[in-house]
N, C-alpha and C positions, 0 to 999 in steps of 0.2 A: 626457689629463687624469686618468686613473685614478690613484688613490693619492696625489694631491697634498696632501690635508689642508687645514687652514685656516691662514691667515696673519693678521698684524695688519690691522685694519680699513683703515688708510690704504693698505697695500700692495694689499689686495684691491680697494679702490675705484679705485686708480690703474690697475690692470690692467683692471678692468671698463670704466672710462670710456675708456681708450686703445683697447681692442678695439672698443668701440662707435663711436668716432670713425673708426677705420680701416675698419670695415664700412660706415659711412655714406659715406665717401669712395669705396669700391668701388661702392656703389649709385649715387652721383651721377656719377662720372667714368670709371670703368674700362671700361664696356661688357663686363664679365666674364660668363662662363657658369658659373664655379665660383670658390668662395672657401673656403679652409681656415683654421681657427683652431687653433693648437697651443699648449698650455700645458705647461711642464715645470719641474722644479726639480732642479738638479745643482750640486754643489760650492759651496753657499752662495748660489746665484743662482736667482731665480724669473724665468722667461723666457716671453714670449708672442710668437707669430709669426702674422701675418695675411698670407696669400699669395693672390693672385688670378691668373687667366689672362687678364686684360683687355688693353687696348691699350698699357698702360705709358706711360712718359714718361721724359724725360732727367733723372734725379734730380740729376745734377751741375750742371745748368743751371737747374733749376726751384727757386725759393726756397720755403721752407716757408710754406704758407698759415696762417691763424690757428688752424685746428683742429690741424694738425700741430705748430705751435709750442706750443700749449697742452699737447699730449701730451708734447713734449720737456720743457717746464717742469715738468709734474706729476711726471714721472719723476726729473728732476734734483733736485727738492725732497726726494726720498727717496734721493739719491745713486745714482740709476739712470741709464740712458741709452736713447736711441732711435736706431735706424738705419733708413734708408729706402733700399732697393735697387730699381732699376727701369731698364729700357731700353725705348725705343719698340718696340712689337710683342711684348714679352716679359712683360707683366704687372708686378706689383709685390709686394714683400715688405716689411712693416713689422715690425721686431723691437724689443721693449722688454725691458730687463733691470733687475732690482731685486736688490740684495744682501739676503739674508735668512739667518738662522741656521736650522739644521735644526729647532730648537724652534719656529720660526715668528716669532721676534722679529727686527726689523730689526737689521742689523749697525751698530755705532756708526761714525760717520764718522771717517775718519783724516785 
């Protein structure tokens, strides 16, 4: 997270609330002993990743719950994306990406 700087309020709020939801899901469902949150900015993209070492689930067969759908919708409203990777017994990783300019303003939609 070092050196990220500030971003538009809507981008910061989206990342904050998505990370919060992902952490709440870990606490409720994962039976994890560790969780890591990573934030980075590269090539015009602000990325967050929440990874746990919990019980995991079959992401391909498990529909998004309302919290995860809200995360996807919040990011999509800013032209971003959400990815959920997990397998039973292997924990889970939730990754969100938002397009941003190096100056911190959102990239215009194309």
